[in-house]
NUDO-223285 format. One record per residue (C-alpha): x, z, y. Coordinates in steps of 0.1 Angstrom, whole numbers. Each point is the difference from the previous one (the first is absolute). Layout:
// NUDO-223285
<<X Z Y>>;
...
END
This chain:
// NUDO-223285
<<0 0 0>>;
<<25 11 26>>;
<<28 -24 -9>>;
<<30 -5 22>>;
<<-3 -30 23>>;
<<21 -22 -21>>;
<<-23 6 -30>>;
<<-32 -10 17>>;
<<-17 -30 -15>>;
<<-25 -24 13>>;
<<-34 15 -6>>;
<<-33 -18 -4>>;
<<-31 19 10>>;
<<-37 -10 -1>>;
<<-21 4 31>>;
<<-26 28 -3>>;
<<19 19 -27>>;
<<28 23 -5>>;
<<29 -8 -24>>;
<<-10 9 -35>>;
<<35 13 -8>>;
<<-1 37 -5>>;
<<33 19 0>>;
<<6 34 -15>>;
<<25 17 23>>;
<<15 21 -28>>;
<<9 -32 -19>>;
<<21 -14 29>>;
<<37 7 5>>;
<<6 21 31>>;
<<18 -28 17>>;
<<-31 -21 0>>;
<<-22 26 16>>;
<<13 -4 35>>;
<<3 -28 25>>;
<<36 -6 9>>;
<<1 -18 33>>;
<<27 -10 24>>;
<<24 25 16>>;
<<-3 9 37>>;
<<27 -24 10>>;
<<-23 -29 -10>>;
<<-20 2 32>>;
<<-2 -32 18>>;
<<22 2 31>>;
<<-22 -22 21>>;
<<-23 30 6>>;
<<8 26 26>>;
<<-18 31 11>>;
<<4 -9 37>>;
<<-20 -32 -5>>;
<<-31 17 -13>>;
<<-30 -5 23>>;
<<-26 28 1>>;
<<-32 -11 -16>>;
<<-33 14 10>>;
<<-25 10 -27>>;
<<-26 -23 15>>;
<<23 -30 -4>>;
<<-5 -1 -37>>;
<<-31 -22 2>>;
<<1 -20 -32>>;
<<3 7 -37>>;
<<37 -11 -2>>;
<<10 29 23>>;
<<-31 21 -4>>;
<<7 38 -1>>;
<<-36 7 9>>;
<<3 15 35>>;
<<-35 4 15>>;
<<-15 0 35>>;
<<12 35 7>>;
<<36 -11 -5>>;
<<1 -33 20>>;
<<23 14 27>>;
<<24 19 -22>>;
<<32 -12 -14>>;
<<4 2 -38>>;
<<19 33 1>>;
<<-26 17 22>>;
<<-28 -13 -22>>;
<<18 13 -31>>;
<<5 34 16>>;
<<-36 3 11>>;
<<-15 -8 -34>>;
<<23 25 -17>>;
<<-1 27 28>>;
<<-24 24 -17>>;
<<8 12 -35>>;
<<-21 23 -21>>;
<<8 24 -28>>;
<<9 -10 -35>>;
<<-27 -6 -27>>;
<<21 4 -31>>;
<<4 38 0>>;
<<-36 2 -13>>;
<<12 -17 -32>>;
<<28 26 -4>>;
<<-25 28 6>>;
<<-24 -11 -28>>;
<<27 -13 -23>>;
<<-11 -36 2>>;
<<34 -17 -1>>;
<<7 -20 -31>>;
<<28 17 -19>>;
<<33 -16 -8>>;
<<12 -21 -18>>;
<<-20 -27 17>>;
<<-14 -30 -20>>;
<<18 -33 -1>>;
<<-12 -19 30>>;
<<-9 -37 -2>>;
<<13 -23 27>>;
<<-15 -33 11>>;
<<23 -19 22>>;
<<-13 -23 27>>;
<<18 -32 -6>>;
<<4 -31 21>>;
<<19 18 28>>;
<<35 -8 13>>;
<<25 15 -25>>;
<<7 36 10>>;
<<-33 6 19>>;
<<-15 30 -19>>;
<<-37 3 -8>>;
<<-17 15 -30>>;
<<-29 20 -14>>;
<<9 32 -18>>;
<<-29 12 -21>>;
<<-11 36 -6>>;
<<25 17 23>>;
<<-26 27 7>>;
<<-25 13 -25>>;
<<-38 -3 4>>;
<<-2 38 5>>;
<<27 -1 27>>;
<<-19 -28 17>>;
<<-33 18 -1>>;
<<16 31 16>>;
<<16 -20 27>>;
<<-33 -16 8>>;
<<-17 34 1>>;
<<26 11 25>>;
<<-6 -29 24>>;
<<-3 15 36>>;
<<-33 -3 18>>;
<<14 10 34>>;
<<28 18 17>>;
<<36 -9 8>>;
<<9 -36 -11>>;
<<-36 -10 -8>>;
<<-14 -32 15>>;
<<-36 -11 -4>>;
<<-7 -37 -5>>;
<<-8 -6 36>>;
<<34 13 13>>;
<<18 -20 -28>>;
<<-18 -32 13>>;
<<14 7 35>>;
<<36 2 -12>>;
<<-2 -27 -27>>;
<<-19 -32 3>>;
<<4 -11 -36>>;
<<-18 27 -20>>;
<<-33 17 -6>>;
<<2 35 -15>>;
<<-21 31 -2>>;
<<29 22 9>>;
<<38 2 0>>;
<<20 32 -1>>;
<<38 4 5>>;
<<15 29 -18>>;
<<35 13 -7>>;
<<2 6 -37>>;
<<36 6 -11>>;
<<-10 12 -35>>;
<<-19 -32 -7>>;
<<29 -21 13>>;
<<25 19 -23>>;
<<-23 -4 -30>>;
<<-4 -38 6>>;
<<37 -5 6>>;
<<8 19 -32>>;
<<-25 -20 -21>>;
<<12 -33 14>>;
<<37 8 0>>;
<<8 -28 -24>>;
<<-23 -25 18>>;
<<10 4 37>>;
<<30 -22 9>>;
<<30 22 7>>;
<<15 -26 23>>;
<<-20 -23 23>>;
<<10 -20 31>>;
<<34 15 2>>;
<<-14 35 -1>>;
<<-5 27 -27>>;
<<-31 18 -10>>;
<<-7 30 22>>;
<<-34 13 -9>>;
<<-37 -6 -4>>;
<<-14 7 35>>;
<<-21 32 0>>;
<<-25 -13 26>>;
<<-29 -14 -20>>;
<<-31 -18 14>>;
<<-30 8 -21>>;
<<-27 -26 4>>;
<<-36 1 -9>>;
<<-19 -34 -2>>;
<<-37 -1 -6>>;
<<-21 -31 -7>>;
<<10 -27 25>>;
<<34 15 5>>;
<<30 -24 1>>;
<<35 -6 12>>;
<<5 -36 13>>;
<<31 -21 -4>>;
<<31 17 14>>;
<<37 7 -4>>;
<<13 35 -4>>;
<<25 9 27>>;
<<30 22 -5>>;
<<0 35 14>>;
<<13 12 23>>;
<<1 -33 19>>;
<<36 8 10>>;
<<21 18 -26>>;
<<5 38 6>>;
<<33 18 -5>>;
<<-1 28 -26>>;
<<27 26 7>>;
<<-1 17 -34>>;
<<2 -33 -19>>;
<<24 -15 25>>;
<<-17 -34 1>>;
<<-28 -21 16>>;
<<-34 4 -17>>;
<<-28 -26 -2>>;
<<-26 -9 -26>>;
<<3 -30 -22>>;
<<-28 3 -26>>;
<<-37 7 3>>;
<<-14 23 -27>>;
<<-38 -4 -5>>;
<<-16 26 -23>>;
<<-35 -6 -14>>;
<<-21 31 -7>>;
<<-30 -15 -17>>;
<<-7 -31 -20>>;
<<-13 -35 6>>;
<<-29 -9 -22>>;
<<-9 36 -6>>;
<<-1 18 33>>;
<<-3 -30 23>>;
<<-4 -38 0>>;
<<21 -24 21>>;
<<28 17 19>>;
<<27 -18 -19>>;
<<36 -1 14>>;
<<8 -37 6>>;
<<33 -16 9>>;
<<-8 -31 20>>;
<<14 -30 18>>;
<<-16 -3 34>>;
<<4 -25 28>>;
<<9 10 36>>;
<<-35 9 11>>;
<<-11 15 -34>>;
<<-28 -25 -4>>;
<<14 -17 -31>>;
<<9 27 -26>>;
<<11 -9 -35>>;
<<1 29 -25>>;
<<32 1 -21>>;
<<-4 33 -19>>;
<<-29 24 -5>>;
<<5 36 -11>>;
<<-31 19 -13>>;
<<12 35 5>>;
<<-6 29 -24>>;
<<2 37 8>>;
<<37 10 0>>;
<<14 -35 5>>;
<<28 -4 26>>;
<<7 -33 17>>;
<<35 -3 14>>;
<<10 -28 22>>;
<<27 -10 25>>;
<<-6 2 38>>;
<<12 -32 15>>;
<<17 0 34>>;
<<-24 -6 29>>;
<<22 8 30>>;
<<17 -24 4>>;
<<-20 -22 -23>>;
<<16 -14 -32>>;
<<21 -31 5>>;
<<-17 -15 -31>>;
<<-38 -1 3>>;
<<-25 3 -14>>;
<<-3 37 -9>>;
<<-4 5 -37>>;
<<-18 34 -2>>;
<<-30 -5 23>>;
<<-28 20 -17>>;
<<-35 13 4>>;
<<-24 25 -14>>;
<<-31 -20 -9>>;
<<-35 12 10>>;
<<-13 29 -20>>;
<<-33 -14 -12>>;
<<-13 32 -17>>;
<<10 36 -3>>;
<<28 18 18>>;
<<38 -6 -3>>;
<<26 27 6>>;
<<37 -8 4>>;
<<31 14 17>>;
<<30 -17 14>>;
<<36 9 9>>;
<<33 -17 3>>;
<<34 3 -17>>;
<<29 6 24>>;
<<35 -13 -3>>;
<<31 12 18>>;
<<24 -25 16>>;
<<37 2 11>>;
<<-8 -12 35>>;
<<-29 -9 23>>;
<<5 -37 -1>>;
<<-1 -2 -38>>;
<<-32 21 0>>;
<<-18 -20 26>>;
<<9 -36 -9>>;
<<6 0 -38>>;
<<-27 -21 -19>>;
<<2 -10 -37>>;
<<-15 -35 5>>;
<<22 -9 30>>;
<<31 11 -18>>;
<<-9 -19 -32>>;
<<-9 -31 19>>;
<<32 1 21>>;
<<22 4 -31>>;
<<-18 -27 -18>>;
<<-2 -26 28>>;
<<27 -21 -18>>;
<<-22 -1 -31>>;
<<-26 -23 16>>;
<<18 -33 -7>>;
<<-23 -27 -13>>;
<<8 -35 -12>>;
<<-32 -19 9>>;
<<-6 -35 -16>>;
<<-28 -23 12>>;
<<-14 -27 22>>;
<<6 -7 37>>;
<<-29 -19 14>>;
<<-5 -8 37>>;
<<-37 9 6>>;
<<-20 -17 27>>;
<<-30 23 3>>;
<<-32 -15 14>>;
<<-29 22 8>>;
<<-34 -18 -3>>;
<<-36 11 1>>;
<<-4 -8 -37>>;
<<18 -18 -28>>;
<<-12 -37 4>>;
<<-12 -22 -28>>;
<<-3 -37 9>>;
<<-3 8 37>>;
<<20 1 32>>;
<<3 33 18>>;
<<21 13 29>>;
<<30 22 -6>>;
<<-3 32 20>>;
<<37 10 -1>>;
<<32 -13 -15>>;
<<32 19 -7>>;
<<30 -5 -23>>;
<<16 28 -20>>;
<<28 4 -25>>;
<<-20 6 -32>>;
<<-1 -5 -37>>;
<<-8 26 -26>>;
<<36 12 -5>>;
<<9 -3 37>>;
<<-30 21 10>>;
<<10 28 -25>>;
<<36 -2 9>>;
<<-7 2 38>>;
<<-23 30 -6>>;
<<26 17 -21>>;
<<26 -4 28>>;
<<-24 14 26>>;
<<-7 30 -23>>;
<<37 8 -2>>;
<<13 -17 -32>>;
<<33 -20 -1>>;
<<-13 -34 -10>>;
<<20 -28 -14>>;
<<-23 -31 -2>>;
<<5 -28 -25>>;
<<-21 -29 11>>;
<<1 -38 5>>;
<<-2 -17 34>>;
<<7 -35 13>>;
<<27 -9 25>>;
<<-26 -6 27>>;
<<-15 18 30>>;
<<-24 20 -20>>;
<<28 13 -22>>;
<<20 10 31>>;
<<-30 18 14>>;
<<-4 20 -33>>;
<<37 10 -1>>;
<<-2 12 36>>;
<<-30 22 -8>>;
<<17 14 -31>>;
<<32 8 19>>;
<<-19 17 27>>;
<<-13 25 -26>>;
<<35 6 -13>>;
<<-6 -17 -33>>;
<<30 -11 -22>>;
<<-2 -38 -3>>;
<<30 -5 -23>>;
<<-24 -13 -28>>;
<<-20 -24 22>>;
<<2 -35 -16>>;
<<-1 -27 27>>;
<<-7 -34 -16>>;
<<15 -30 20>>;
<<-25 -26 10>>;
<<-31 20 -12>>;
<<-28 13 21>>;
<<-9 37 1>>;
<<-33 7 -16>>;
<<-29 0 24>>;
<<-36 11 -1>>;
<<-32 -3 20>>;
<<-20 32 -2>>;
<<-36 -1 11>>;
<<-14 34 9>>;
<<-38 2 7>>;
<<-11 24 27>>;
<<-36 3 -12>>;
<<-12 31 -19>>;
<<12 -12 -34>>;
<<36 -6 14>>;
<<8 -25 -27>>;
<<33 -17 0>>;
<<15 -32 -15>>;
<<36 -9 -5>>;
<<16 -35 -4>>;
<<37 0 -10>>;
<<25 -28 0>>;
<<32 4 -21>>;
<<27 -26 3>>;
<<9 -10 -36>>;
<<37 0 10>>;
<<-3 36 10>>;
<<-9 11 -35>>;
<<27 -18 -20>>;
<<22 23 -21>>;
<<25 19 19>>;
<<37 4 -9>>;
<<10 25 -26>>;
<<23 15 26>>;
<<-29 11 21>>;
<<-16 19 -29>>;
<<33 14 -13>>;
<<9 15 35>>;
<<-33 18 2>>;
<<3 13 -36>>;
<<36 12 7>>;
<<-13 20 29>>;
<<-27 15 -23>>;
<<27 10 -24>>;
<<21 15 28>>;
<<-28 24 9>>;
<<-8 -17 34>>;
<<-37 1 -6>>;
<<-24 28 -11>>;
<<-30 -22 -7>>;
<<-10 -37 -4>>;
<<-31 -14 16>>;
<<-15 -34 -9>>;
<<-31 -17 12>>;
<<-3 -19 -33>>;
<<10 -33 14>>;
<<35 -16 1>>;
<<-2 9 -37>>;
<<33 -18 -8>>;
<<17 27 22>>;
<<-22 29 -8>>;
<<1 -1 -38>>;
<<38 0 -5>>;
<<4 28 26>>;
<<-29 20 -16>>;
<<16 -3 -34>>;
<<33 13 14>>;
<<-17 28 19>>;
<<-18 12 -31>>;
<<32 2 -20>>;
<<15 20 29>>;
<<-30 23 1>>;
<<-7 -10 37>>;
<<-37 2 8>>;
<<-19 -32 5>>;
<<-32 -4 20>>;
<<-17 -33 -8>>;
<<-30 -18 14>>;
<<-17 -26 -21>>;
<<-24 -26 14>>;
<<-2 -25 -29>>;
<<2 7 -37>>;
<<23 -22 -21>>;
<<28 6 -25>>;
<<26 7 27>>;
<<-21 24 20>>;
<<-10 18 -31>>;
<<36 6 -8>>;
<<6 12 36>>;
<<-30 24 -2>>;
<<14 13 -33>>;
<<34 7 15>>;
<<-14 17 31>>;
<<0 38 5>>;
<<-30 -3 23>>;
<<-25 -29 -1>>;
<<-24 -3 30>>;
<<-25 -29 -2>>;
<<-36 -8 6>>;
<<-26 12 -25>>;
<<-6 -35 -15>>;
<<38 -4 -6>>;
<<3 34 -16>>;
<<-29 -8 -23>>;
<<16 -33 -9>>;
<<34 15 -7>>;
<<-16 26 -23>>;
<<-25 -24 -16>>;
<<-28 25 7>>;
<<-32 -3 20>>;
<<-2 37 7>>;
<<22 12 29>>;
<<6 34 -14>>;
<<10 -14 -34>>;
<<22 -26 17>>;
<<21 24 21>>;
<<4 25 -28>>;
<<11 -28 -24>>;
<<27 -12 24>>;
<<13 35 8>>;
<<16 -1 -34>>;
<<33 18 3>>;
<<16 30 18>>;
<<6 -7 37>>;
<<-24 -29 1>>;
<<-26 -2 27>>;
<<-29 -25 4>>;
<<-20 -3 32>>;
<<-30 -23 3>>;
<<-11 -8 36>>;
<<-36 -8 9>>;
<<0 -6 38>>;
<<-26 21 18>>;
<<-8 19 -32>>;
<<35 15 0>>;
<<25 1 -29>>;
<<2 14 -35>>;
<<34 12 -14>>;
<<13 17 -31>>;
<<33 11 -14>>;
<<9 2 -36>>;
<<-19 28 -18>>;
<<-17 11 33>>;
<<-35 -3 13>>;
<<-13 -28 22>>;
<<2 5 37>>;
<<-24 -16 25>>;
<<9 -1 37>>;
<<-27 -15 22>>;
<<7 -25 27>>;
<<1 14 36>>;
<<-27 -7 24>>;
<<18 -20 27>>;
<<-8 -26 27>>;
<<9 -31 -20>>;
<<16 -28 20>>;
<<18 -19 -28>>;
<<5 8 -37>>;
<<27 -26 -5>>;
<<30 17 -15>>;
<<-17 33 -5>>;
<<9 0 -37>>;
<<37 -7 9>>;
<<-1 30 24>>;
<<-15 21 -28>>;
<<29 -9 -23>>;
<<25 11 27>>;
<<-17 33 6>>;
<<-2 7 -37>>;
<<37 -8 -5>>;
<<11 22 29>>;
<<-19 30 -14>>;
<<13 -7 -35>>;
<<36 0 13>>;
<<-7 34 15>>;
<<-9 13 -34>>;
<<-37 4 6>>;
<<-27 -2 -27>>;
<<-25 -28 -6>>;
<<-28 15 21>>;
<<23 5 30>>;
<<16 -34 -4>>;
<<-34 -16 0>>;
<<-11 21 30>>;
<<29 -11 21>>;
<<-4 -36 -12>>;
<<-37 1 11>>;
<<10 12 35>>;
<<26 -27 4>>;
<<-26 -26 -11>>;
<<-26 14 24>>;
<<26 -2 28>>;
<<4 -37 -9>>;
<<-37 -7 -1>>;
<<-2 12 37>>;
<<28 -24 9>>;
<<-4 -38 5>>;
<<24 -21 -20>>;
<<14 3 -35>>;
<<25 29 6>>;
<<-6 36 10>>;
<<17 9 33>>;
<<20 28 14>>;
<<-28 9 24>>;
<<-26 2 -28>>;
<<22 22 -22>>;
<<7 23 29>>;
<<-37 2 8>>;
<<-7 11 -35>>;
<<27 26 1>>;
<<21 -18 -26>>;
<<34 -2 18>>;
<<24 29 1>>;
<<17 11 32>>;
<<32 -21 -6>>;
<<-20 -31 -8>>;
<<-20 4 32>>;
<<32 3 20>>;
<<20 -27 -17>>;
<<-24 -29 -6>>;
<<1 -26 28>>;
<<-33 -15 7>>;
<<-3 -34 16>>;
END
């Protein structure tokens, strides 16, 4: 479960379910019961305390940065808001359990742990079952405050927090409960995290009572205190890194709804996709990482946005605290962030050899697709397109190091394409320029009526597709063998280039993502070689020889590491990994301007998430967002502006990409 970073494997996780793998803690070697993360010296030197801008609580107005500050906190900065909501602390509840002898005696049972997969390697999140007994939970509920110091009725909670509806919330200082939880979870809590070491379970608990209609909307848990505090006795800087959510009664027995859901939400929280749902039982503890909010992560989106679903019947009782870590200096405490560190260290592992078409697309917008009639063209614009080119350009914009193998002619169109690729920083060592040939061109008709149909007419110069020299292929394969590329992408065309390279990549255990648009003997072989096949539903059914989509994707996902994704336009996509459950990710509701190239953008998004070690559901989720950004963009390729608008570019990409 808590393997060292170098032991983390790619995980595949179905939407709307927890991982089925249950781990007995006692059966694991001690070395595997902790996260071992980078030392303090690994902090990125680009961040400096002096450059930190003060953020007001009211500035967190969307789900990506949502810490839930309400109307009563709009004029406060984050630190002041944090102090206010934690200013009144009541008396401990747990002594009542000691008084009546309700604590479960040692030795404790063997806890079961369900890890939340699909996160960046090293980002901790898990459900630990049965940490408290049912009797302990009942006594803690019986001790819930109904007034006094630290008690807040629902109305006051609504003033301080805009994202939740509760019957009451009580803040209590309970050192005994903190010590008991830390002792019971001693082999679960990571001893090292973000360059700090485990300090303690924080004794300040928030006991929350939800009645029917209660909820906690999509949000991110912030670290507390907002600025690390110096602890004289421990001789270090202290700040929280984990949230510990403890459930005191059971879903399906004491209440309905109220599930804990990890979600993927857009900037304004209107499009929420559920990634994991946890149906809590009394005594369960959910532990998860607190991502850095101030300053924001360099690598959006946030992975642990979550919500408490509406309680539809009954009453839910829970309490929450944090796990504090101690750091050697203030800068490490304030800026360290698992995902940023992992992404910075693995930036050089995003090198892709992309193989596919370059087609100069002339896009004509028309009122409708004409049949035996003349109509006026509303707009005309030329783009550098082609299935492989669209995906390669999107990969470059998303931060991959792309080497593009494609054919062009020695004409003006070929020169235009090369200029566009160079502007994105793409490696063009494997571009094949054919003397005397014309670069492929297409006329793309895009209807502006409500159906938004499109039609594409492509011209390929036969001279362009003549067999290339063995030297061109051998050079690319030699670079594969030298470890220059971490993945191969092919659009399923230029098959005389794609097949030999895919064969070589498979022998070298280099992942291959393949698109297939026609089914023949060669594309069948390509699909069989591929690690990930992404194609339309009809193609997936044809490759599998099955009319049922579920049976088709399961039949093709026929070996360890294999992933099959069937795309279905506005109906979303269906994906499955070997020996896993099928994932469905719906399409996003966007203002569609042009669907040309949306599939190519989907492939780019999937491959980027795959290279980051994410599971099938998260790869499909990112792919869906990139495709949605493309659909809002005229032309065949997604743009820098569209990716930025969807929050898909990290800080370095926003700064480095030059926009024409």
